[in-house]
All heavy atoms as an XYZ file, in Angstrom:
761
protein
N     275.074    255.992     80.251
C     275.857    255.732     79.070
C     277.261    256.294     79.275
O     277.450    257.367     79.819
C     275.212    256.378     77.840
C     276.141    256.269     76.677
S     275.785    256.800     75.013
C     274.488    257.877     74.934
N     278.224    255.550     78.791
C     279.625    255.958     78.884
C     279.869    257.162     77.971
O     279.385    257.211     76.846
C     280.491    254.777     78.466
S     282.229    255.144     78.332
N     280.638    258.121     78.449
C     280.921    259.328     77.663
C     281.627    258.990     76.354
O     281.454    259.676     75.354
C     281.764    260.296     78.480
N     282.402    257.907     76.339
C     283.120    257.524     75.122
C     282.161    257.058     74.031
O     282.503    257.066     72.863
C     284.116    256.413     75.434
N     280.951    256.683     74.399
C     279.979    256.182     73.435
C     279.322    257.289     72.610
O     278.719    257.022     71.595
C     278.872    255.397     74.146
C     279.371    254.161     74.821
C     279.546    253.083     73.797
N     279.922    251.869     74.474
C     280.911    251.102     74.077
N     281.606    251.389     73.031
N     281.203    250.014     74.740
N     279.439    258.520     73.041
C     278.772    259.620     72.332
C     279.225    259.727     70.891
O     278.452    260.051     70.022
C     278.998    260.930     73.064
C     278.290    260.964     74.380
C     278.358    262.345     75.019
N     278.007    262.179     76.414
C     278.715    262.621     77.428
N     279.817    263.286     77.213
N     278.332    262.422     78.658
N     280.490    259.441     70.624
C     281.011    259.518     69.263
C     281.088    258.162     68.601
O     281.816    257.981     67.631
N     280.355    257.173     69.108
C     280.416    255.813     68.584
C     280.062    255.795     67.105
O     279.205    256.524     66.643
C     279.446    254.916     69.359
C     279.661    253.456     69.102
C     278.857    252.600     70.047
O     277.838    253.067     70.565
O     279.254    251.451     70.248
N     280.747    254.934     66.376
C     280.500    254.810     64.959
C     281.437    255.662     64.121
O     281.549    255.481     62.927
N     282.129    256.591     64.748
C     283.074    257.427     64.027
C     284.457    256.802     64.132
O     284.888    256.417     65.208
C     283.135    258.828     64.642
C     281.831    259.574     64.603
C     281.918    260.887     65.366
O     282.888    261.156     66.057
N     280.878    261.691     65.241
N     285.129    256.679     62.983
C     286.494    256.161     63.007
C     287.375    257.226     63.641
O     287.305    258.392     63.274
C     286.970    255.851     61.604
N     288.167    256.831     64.604
C     289.033    257.791     65.253
C     290.327    257.134     65.674
O     290.362    255.960     66.012
C     288.360    258.447     66.450
C     287.875    257.478     67.491
C     287.287    258.166     68.675
N     288.216    257.946     69.770
C     288.295    258.674     70.845
N     287.499    259.683     70.995
N     289.157    258.416     71.783
N     291.345    257.907     65.661
C     292.645    257.445     66.104
C     292.799    257.878     67.552
O     292.514    259.032     67.891
C     293.714    258.094     65.239
C     295.083    257.601     65.546
C     296.064    258.188     64.583
N     297.399    257.824     65.032
C     298.489    258.296     64.523
N     298.431    259.144     63.533
N     299.650    257.941     64.979
N     293.246    256.972     68.422
C     293.367    257.358     69.833
C     294.381    258.476     70.025
O     295.377    258.547     69.320
C     293.839    256.081     70.533
C     294.041    255.055     69.503
C     293.654    255.611     68.176
N     294.084    259.350     70.968
C     295.026    260.412     71.325
C     296.271    259.785     71.933
O     296.215    258.696     72.506
C     294.368    261.368     72.320
N     297.378    260.446     71.803
C     298.639    259.931     72.337
C     298.562    259.814     73.855
O     298.047    260.701     74.536
C     299.783    260.855     71.944
N     299.070    258.712     74.354
C     299.126    258.508     75.804
C     300.394    259.141     76.352
O     301.432    259.147     75.700
C     299.125    257.011     76.136
C     297.922    256.198     75.665
C     298.067    254.747     76.112
C     296.624    256.780     76.164
N     300.305    259.648     77.573
C     301.478    260.213     78.239
C     302.408    259.080     78.663
O     302.022    257.904     78.678
C     301.081    261.016     79.488
O     300.535    260.104     80.451
C     300.090    262.116     79.156
N     303.618    259.425     79.032
C     304.584    258.429     79.504
C     304.037    257.698     80.732
O     304.168    256.479     80.854
C     305.918    259.095     79.824
N     303.399    258.427     81.627
C     302.836    257.812     82.836
C     301.719    256.834     82.469
O     301.622    255.741     83.036
C     302.324    258.883     83.783
N     300.876    257.217     81.524
C     299.790    256.327     81.087
C     300.352    255.084     80.411
O     299.834    253.981     80.611
C     298.846    257.076     80.142
C     298.053    258.165     80.839
C     297.450    259.194     79.912
O     297.734    259.180     78.694
O     296.678    260.035     80.408
N     301.441    255.242     79.647
C     302.068    254.086     78.987
C     302.696    253.138     80.002
O     302.811    251.944     79.738
C     303.094    254.558     77.958
C     302.448    255.176     76.723
C     303.431    255.378     75.577
N     304.656    256.055     75.958
C     304.848    257.369     75.920
N     303.883    258.165     75.503
N     306.008    257.891     76.279
N     303.104    253.647     81.159
C     303.630    252.763     82.219
C     302.502    251.963     82.858
O     302.687    250.820     83.261
C     304.369    253.573     83.282
C     305.764    253.989     82.868
C     306.568    254.558     84.024
N     306.009    255.780     84.579
C     306.233    257.005     84.102
N     307.008    257.178     83.061
N     305.688    258.056     84.674
N     301.324    252.554     82.975
C     300.177    251.886     83.592
C     299.546    250.868     82.645
O     299.106    249.803     83.064
C     299.124    252.928     84.046
C     297.830    252.256     84.493
C     299.680    253.803     85.161
N     299.523    251.172     81.358
C     298.780    250.365     80.383
C     299.104    248.873     80.411
O     298.184    248.055     80.496
C     298.963    250.935     78.983
C     298.164    250.269     77.870
C     296.669    250.323     78.148
C     298.486    250.928     76.534
N     300.370    248.443     80.376
C     300.631    246.997     80.399
C     300.143    246.326     81.686
O     299.724    245.175     81.671
C     302.149    246.880     80.280
C     302.636    248.215     79.889
C     301.580    249.215     80.228
N     300.181    247.057     82.795
C     299.718    246.503     84.060
C     298.196    246.415     84.097
O     297.629    245.565     84.772
C     300.244    247.332     85.231
C     301.772    247.336     85.366
C     302.219    248.333     86.412
C     302.284    245.949     85.669
N     297.543    247.294     83.349
C     296.085    247.263     83.259
C     295.625    245.975     82.582
O     294.542    245.468     82.867
C     295.591    248.490     82.479
C     294.112    248.806     82.544
C     293.698    249.157     83.970
C     293.780    249.947     81.603
N     296.463    245.424     81.719
C     296.132    244.196     80.993
C     296.375    242.942     81.835
O     296.279    241.829     81.320
C     296.940    244.129     79.698
N     296.677    243.106     83.099
C     296.900    241.972     84.002
C     295.723    241.844     84.968
O     294.776    242.612     84.893
C     298.190    242.173     84.831
O     297.992    243.270     85.732
C     299.394    242.437     83.936
N     295.828    240.918     85.868
C     294.802    240.704     86.894
C     294.925    241.686     88.059
O     294.105    241.678     88.965
C     294.918    239.271     87.422
C     296.201    239.052     88.178
N     297.401    238.832     87.532
C     296.475    239.063     89.498
C     298.354    238.692     88.437
N     297.826    238.831     89.641
N     295.933    242.551     88.030
C     296.197    243.429     89.167
C     295.088    244.456     89.383
O     294.532    244.998     88.425
C     297.520    244.172     88.958
C     298.787    243.327     88.927
C     299.981    244.196     88.566
C     299.000    242.640     90.255
N     294.804    244.733     90.630
C     293.865    245.805     90.981
C     294.566    247.146     90.803
O     295.799    247.206     90.671
C     293.416    245.680     92.450
O     294.569    245.862     93.288
C     292.755    244.335     92.723
N     293.799    248.224     90.832
C     294.407    249.550     90.734
C     295.370    249.789     91.899
O     296.435    250.384     91.722
C     293.341    250.640     90.689
C     292.410    250.630     89.473
C     291.463    251.824     89.530
C     293.170    250.599     88.177
N     295.003    249.306     93.071
C     295.876    249.465     94.239
C     297.192    248.703     94.040
O     298.267    249.213     94.385
C     295.166    248.979     95.499
N     297.117    247.512     93.476
C     298.331    246.721     93.232
C     299.190    247.364     92.149
O     300.422    247.360     92.239
C     297.960    245.297     92.848
N     298.551    247.919     91.126
C     299.292    248.637     90.084
C     300.006    249.834     90.705
O     301.180    250.081     90.430
C     298.357    249.077     88.937
C     297.851    247.852     88.168
C     299.059    250.054     88.002
C     296.754    248.147     87.157
N     299.305    250.559     91.559
C     299.897    251.712     92.242
C     301.112    251.293     93.054
O     302.152    251.963     93.022
C     298.851    252.378     93.139
N     300.993    250.193     93.750
C     302.108    249.702     94.558
C     303.296    249.336     93.668
O     304.434    249.669     93.983
C     301.663    248.495     95.385
C     302.697    248.021     96.362
C     302.159    246.911     97.256
O     301.155    246.279     96.948
N     302.837    246.690     98.349
N     303.023    248.675     92.533
C     304.095    248.305     91.597
C     304.831    249.540     91.075
O     306.035    249.506     90.884
C     303.500    247.550     90.400
C     303.047    246.153     90.682
C     304.209    245.193     90.714
O     305.130    245.295     89.928
N     304.170    244.269     91.660
N     304.081    250.605     90.827
C     304.659    251.819     90.248
C     305.092    252.835     91.294
O     305.616    253.895     90.950
C     303.654    252.459     89.285
C     303.257    251.609     88.077
C     302.178    252.315     87.273
C     304.475    251.301     87.217
N     304.844    252.538     92.562
C     305.202    253.421     93.667
C     304.533    254.791     93.540
O     305.171    255.841     93.664
C     306.720    253.559     93.780
C     307.146    254.108     95.135
O     306.418    253.883     96.118
O     308.209    254.772     95.197
N     303.222    254.743     93.234
C     302.390    255.948     93.171
C     301.113    255.656     93.946
O     300.874    254.526     94.375
C     302.057    256.363     91.719
C     303.324    256.733     90.949
C     301.292    255.279     90.990
N     300.268    256.652     94.116
C     299.019    256.432     94.846
C     297.976    255.768     93.948
O     298.038    255.854     92.719
C     298.469    257.754     95.378
O     297.922    258.521     94.316
N     296.997    255.132     94.583
C     295.891    254.526     93.841
C     295.135    255.602     93.073
O     294.689    255.387     91.945
C     294.948    253.790     94.798
C     293.816    253.086     94.067
C     292.775    252.519     95.045
N     291.671    251.916     94.352
C     290.662    252.593     93.782
N     290.643    253.911     93.831
N     289.694    251.960     93.164
N     295.001    256.765     93.661
C     294.314    257.878     93.020
C     295.018    258.286     91.718
O     294.363    258.594     90.710
C     294.235    259.066     93.978
O     293.619    260.158     93.364
N     296.340    258.293     91.731
C     297.105    258.626     90.528
C     296.837    257.607     89.436
O     296.594    257.969     88.278
C     298.613    258.685     90.853
O     298.834    259.738     91.791
C     299.449    258.911     89.612
N     296.848    256.331     89.796
C     296.566    255.278     88.810
C     295.151    255.421     88.282
O     294.912    255.325     87.069
C     296.799    253.872     89.419
C     296.297    252.772     88.476
C     298.264    253.669     89.738
N     294.206    255.684     89.170
C     292.812    255.846     88.760
C     292.669    256.990     87.753
O     291.939    256.879     86.761
C     291.937    256.088     89.990
C     290.465    256.086     89.704
C     289.668    256.197     90.993
C     288.177    256.251     90.704
N     287.380    256.338     91.910
N     293.380    258.084     87.984
C     293.357    259.222     87.059
C     293.938    258.833     85.699
O     293.365    259.145     84.655
C     294.127    260.420     87.647
O     293.481    260.828     88.851
C     294.196    261.581     86.673
N     295.076    258.123     85.717
C     295.686    257.684     84.454
C     294.747    256.755     83.692
O     294.608    256.872     82.474
C     297.015    256.980     84.707
C     298.098    257.870     85.218
N     298.267    259.177     84.811
C     299.083    257.631     86.112
C     299.312    259.704     85.427
N     299.818    258.780     86.235
N     294.107    255.850     84.409
C     293.189    254.903     83.766
C     292.001    255.653     83.165
O     291.606    255.393     82.021
C     292.739    253.815     84.761
C     291.595    252.983     84.195
C     293.924    252.913     85.120
N     291.441    256.597     83.888
C     290.307    257.378     83.363
C     290.718    258.144     82.105
O     289.962    258.190     81.125
C     289.794    258.340     84.432
N     291.908    258.719     82.122
C     292.400    259.437     80.944
C     292.607    258.488     79.768
O     292.295    258.836     78.620
C     293.700    260.185     81.260
C     293.479    261.365     82.168
O     292.386    261.922     82.237
N     294.513    261.756     82.896
N     293.128    257.283     80.038
C     293.308    256.301     78.970
C     291.961    255.875     78.388
O     291.827    255.753     77.166
C     294.077    255.077     79.480
C     295.551    255.327     79.638
S     296.476    253.822     79.985
C     296.020    253.532     81.682
N     290.975    255.642     79.235
C     289.642    255.278     78.745
C     289.129    256.352     77.786
O     288.626    256.049     76.711
C     288.648    255.153     79.899
C     288.701    253.879     80.707
C     289.769    252.999     80.646
C     287.660    253.577     81.568
C     289.798    251.851     81.416
C     287.675    252.415     82.340
C     288.746    251.559     82.259
O     288.752    250.428     83.016
N     289.274    257.605     78.193
C     288.802    258.710     77.356
C     289.550    258.747     76.038
O     288.948    258.831     74.967
C     288.969    260.033     78.110
C     288.540    261.262     77.326
C     288.736    262.552     78.127
N     290.027    262.655     78.805
C     291.173    262.991     78.212
N     291.198    263.248     76.928
N     292.290    263.086     78.916
N     290.863    258.668     76.095
C     291.682    258.748     74.886
C     291.461    257.565     73.953
O     291.550    257.711     72.728
C     293.163    258.854     75.259
C     293.526    260.179     75.909
C     294.973    260.196     76.337
C     295.343    261.510     76.998
N     296.769    261.530     77.393
N     291.205    256.386     74.521
C     291.003    255.187     73.712
C     289.540    255.004     73.302
O     289.218    254.111     72.527
C     291.488    253.949     74.480
C     292.994    253.889     74.747
C     293.311    252.780     75.748
C     293.760    253.683     73.445
N     288.667    255.820     73.855
C     287.247    255.690     73.554
C     286.645    254.443     74.172
O     285.780    253.798     73.587
N     287.117    254.091     75.364
C     286.695    252.863     76.035
C     285.841    253.169     77.259
O     285.954    254.230     77.859
C     287.922    252.069     76.467
N     285.003    252.198     77.599
C     284.134    252.332     78.779
C     284.474    251.317     79.859
O     283.878    251.336     80.929
C     282.676    252.157     78.370
S     282.118    253.435     77.258
N     285.390    250.410     79.570
C     285.737    249.376     80.544
C     287.206    249.007     80.383
O     287.843    249.344     79.377
C     284.880    248.132     80.330
O     285.231    247.505     79.101
N     287.706    248.300     81.362
C     289.088    247.841     81.327
C     289.310    246.939     80.123
O     290.290    247.106     79.383
C     289.380    247.094     82.643
C     290.814    246.719     82.851
C     290.983    246.140     84.248
N     292.371    245.907     84.560
C     292.872    245.877     85.780
N     292.090    246.065     86.825
N     294.146    245.654     85.977
N     288.409    245.992     79.899
C     288.541    245.061     78.771
C     288.526    245.808     77.441
O     289.313    245.513     76.535
C     287.431    244.017     78.816
N     287.647    246.785     77.322
C     287.563    247.554     76.091
C     288.809    248.417     75.888
O     289.302    248.563     74.764
C     286.312    248.423     76.088
C     286.013    249.031     74.739
C     284.702    249.806     74.711
O     283.996    249.855     75.734
O     284.408    250.363     73.653
N     289.340    248.979     76.954
C     290.564    249.779     76.856
C     291.722    248.912     76.375
O     292.511    249.332     75.522
C     290.894    250.422     78.198
N     291.826    247.709     76.897
C     292.884    246.787     76.488
C     292.706    246.409     75.019
O     293.662    246.406     74.237
C     292.888    245.541     77.405
C     293.308    245.941     78.818
C     293.795    244.454     76.843
C     292.980    244.919     79.877
N     291.471    246.116     74.629
C     291.178    245.776     73.233
C     291.555    246.931     72.294
O     292.186    246.726     71.255
C     289.689    245.452     73.099
C     289.245    245.085     71.709
C     287.744    244.836     71.652
O     287.205    244.201     72.579
O     287.125    245.298     70.686
N     291.169    248.146     72.661
C     291.474    249.322     71.839
C     292.982    249.580     71.789
O     293.521    249.955     70.742
C     290.750    250.564     72.377
C     289.249    250.512     72.276
C     288.760    250.499     70.837
O     289.448    250.888     69.912
N     287.549    250.035     70.647
N     293.663    249.390     72.910
C     295.113    249.586     72.956
C     295.817    248.567     72.063
O     296.767    248.911     71.354
C     295.619    249.483     74.395
N     295.346    247.334     72.075
C     295.926    246.309     71.195
C     295.667    246.646     69.734
O     296.553    246.520     68.897
C     295.371    244.937     71.544
C     295.973    244.407     72.826
C     295.579    242.981     73.122
N     296.344    242.519     74.264
C     295.850    241.829     75.267
N     294.579    241.469     75.269
N     296.613    241.468     76.270
N     294.459    247.093     69.424
C     294.113    247.460     68.047
C     294.968    248.626     67.558
O     295.300    248.704     66.372
C     292.627    247.806     67.957
N     295.336    249.527     68.468
C     296.150    250.697     68.116
C     297.648    250.385     68.138
O     298.466    251.263     67.868
C     295.838    251.844     69.072
N     298.011    249.148     68.497
C     299.418    248.767     68.544
C     300.142    249.221     69.795
O     301.367    249.219     69.845
N     299.383    249.603     70.825
C     299.987    250.067     72.075
C     300.303    248.923     73.026
O     301.070    249.101     73.974
C     299.054    251.066     72.767
C     298.734    252.324     71.962
C     297.634    253.131     72.647
C     299.983    253.163     71.770
N     299.695    247.773     72.790
C     299.931    246.565     73.586
C     300.081    245.393     72.629
O     299.439    245.374     71.580
C     298.729    246.266     74.493
C     298.606    246.968     75.814
C     297.294    246.586     76.501
C     299.769    246.665     76.731
N     300.891    244.404     73.000
C     300.985    243.212     72.148
C     299.658    242.465     72.119
O     298.864    242.552     73.052
C     302.078    242.376     72.803
C     302.278    242.933     74.156
C     301.737    244.332     74.169
N     299.415    241.732     71.040
C     298.160    240.994     70.876
C     298.104    239.727     71.719
O     297.060    239.337     72.171
C     297.943    240.631     69.409
C     297.717    241.846     68.571
C     296.642    241.575     67.561
N     296.316    242.807     66.873
C     295.220    243.499     67.103
N     294.352    243.090     67.974
N     294.990    244.607     66.452
N     299.224    239.057     71.894
C     299.220    237.784     72.619
C     300.025    237.899     73.904
O     301.008    238.632     73.969
C     299.819    236.682     71.745
N     299.604    237.149     74.890
C     300.320    237.156     76.170
C     301.758    236.699     75.980
O     302.656    237.175     76.669
C     299.606    236.270     77.184
N     302.007    235.778     75.029
C     303.372    235.293     74.816
C     304.282    236.382     74.277
O     305.488    236.269     74.368
C     303.391    234.080     73.862
O     302.762    234.452     72.637
C     302.716    232.883     74.470
N     303.718    237.461     73.729
C     304.531    238.574     73.260
C     305.231    239.276     74.414
O     306.186    240.002     74.200
C     303.679    239.593     72.492
C     303.170    239.056     71.167
O     303.685    238.009     70.705
O     302.251    239.671     70.607
N     304.732    239.084     75.635
C     305.316    239.716     76.810
C     306.410    238.861     77.437
O     307.147    239.327     78.290
C     304.227    239.988     77.861
C     303.118    240.942     77.436
C     302.016    240.952     78.485
C     303.653    242.335     77.222
N     306.510    237.581     77.008
C     307.484    236.676     77.593
C     308.862    236.861     76.974
O     308.971    237.191     75.795
C     307.046    235.218     77.373
C     305.760    234.786     78.068
C     305.388    233.381     77.626
C     305.915    234.841     79.570
N     309.913    236.603     77.741
C     311.255    236.630     77.165
C     311.360    235.544     76.098
O     310.738    234.478     76.220
C     312.173    236.316     78.349
C     311.335    236.397     79.558
C     309.902    236.319     79.154
N     312.132    235.768     75.033
C     312.252    234.790     73.952
C     312.646    233.402     74.425
O     312.242    232.407     73.839
C     313.333    235.385     73.044
C     313.319    236.843     73.342
C     312.888    236.977     74.772
N     313.413    233.303     75.505
C     313.840    231.997     76.012
C     312.664    231.142     76.477
O     312.774    229.922     76.550
C     314.825    232.170     77.158
N     311.521    231.787     76.784
C     310.363    231.037     77.251
C     309.365    230.731     76.140
O     308.336    230.132     76.377
C     309.651    231.797     78.378
C     310.456    231.986     79.658
C     309.643    232.764     80.676
C     310.887    230.659     80.233
N     309.674    231.165     74.926
C     308.773    230.923     73.802
C     309.526    230.093     72.780
O     310.612    230.457     72.363
C     308.299    232.254     73.166
C     307.384    231.990     71.985
C     307.607    233.117     74.208
N     308.925    228.947     72.347
C     309.619    228.132     71.360
C     309.371    228.675     69.959
O     308.636    229.642     69.767
C     309.220    226.659     71.469
C     307.767    226.391     71.099
O     307.155    227.196     70.383
O     307.254    225.349     71.536
N     309.944    228.058     68.959
C     309.833    228.524     67.583
C     308.418    228.586     67.060
O     308.115    229.337     66.149
N     307.500    227.789     67.625
C     306.121    227.787     67.160
C     305.266    228.846     67.821
O     304.094    228.981     67.510
N     305.834    229.611     68.748
C     305.089    230.687     69.388
C     304.347    230.268     70.639
O     303.666    231.051     71.247
N     304.464    229.002     71.046
C     303.774    228.589     72.267
C     304.719    228.730     73.453
O     305.927    228.564     73.318
C     303.275    227.145     72.159
O     304.367    226.268     72.003
N     304.150    229.040     74.587
C     304.965    229.240     75.788
C     305.500    227.904     76.284
O     304.790    226.911     76.309
C     304.130    229.911     76.872
N     306.767    227.876     76.644
C     307.373    226.697     77.252
C     307.419    226.918     78.749
O     307.348    228.043     79.220
C     308.796    226.517     76.727
C     308.846    226.222     75.252
C     310.248    226.317     74.674
N     311.248    225.712     75.531
C     312.536    226.000     75.445
N     312.984    226.883     74.607
N     313.400    225.421     76.247
N     307.558    225.857     79.487
C     307.655    226.018     80.927
C     308.999    226.639     81.280
O     309.974    226.527     80.528
C     307.512    224.666     81.636
O     308.694    223.913     81.495
N     309.073    227.290     82.409
C     310.324    227.901     82.860
C     311.402    226.850     83.042
O     312.561    227.079     82.738
C     310.094    228.682     84.153
N     311.008    225.665     83.532
C     311.977    224.589     83.715
C     312.571    224.151     82.375
O     313.773    223.931     82.265
C     311.334    223.388     84.413
C     311.060    223.615     85.879
C     310.455    222.394     86.515
O     311.181    221.384     86.634
O     309.277    222.439     86.853
N     311.712    224.010     81.341
C     312.204    223.627     80.007
C     313.169    224.668     79.481
O     314.183    224.325     78.869
C     311.036    223.481     79.015
C     310.171    222.266     79.305
O     310.631    221.363     80.041
O     309.045    222.239     78.797
N     312.887    225.940     79.685
C     313.750    227.007     79.196
C     315.108    226.960     79.893
O     316.127    227.202     79.271
C     313.102    228.362     79.402
N     315.106    226.644     81.181
C     316.364    226.577     81.928
C     317.183    225.369     81.502
O     318.402    225.407     81.518
C     316.092    226.522     83.431
C     315.504    227.806     84.017
C     315.146    227.582     85.473
C     316.444    228.965     83.870
N     316.498    224.278     81.112
C     317.195    223.071     80.683
C     317.789    223.229     79.298
O     318.633    222.460     78.888
C     316.267    221.860     80.699
C     315.907    221.439     82.117
O     316.647    221.812     83.048
O     314.884    220.761     82.285
N     317.362    224.250     78.570
C     317.934    224.530     77.259
C     317.049    224.047     76.204
O     317.032    223.891     75.139
């Protein structure tokens, strides 16, 4: 059983994430492996693994998907992938436009 499950059922607010953990969090919501995240941030895989473990504990999560879900619920990550796109790539209806369409105006 995941250690985060011991307090299951209790409403709790996630503990504040450190600046380093906040840098890792958006990358955790991608397809990148821990090694690829480490390379992006110019740190070791072990450092990323430690940050991820700390985030799981603070968010009360047992998996990557659950950590992302909890982070979104806490307002630490945007809810939709289009929230991460530059405004030029999102039309007025909130759907993503192709990069070519955005360049054409």
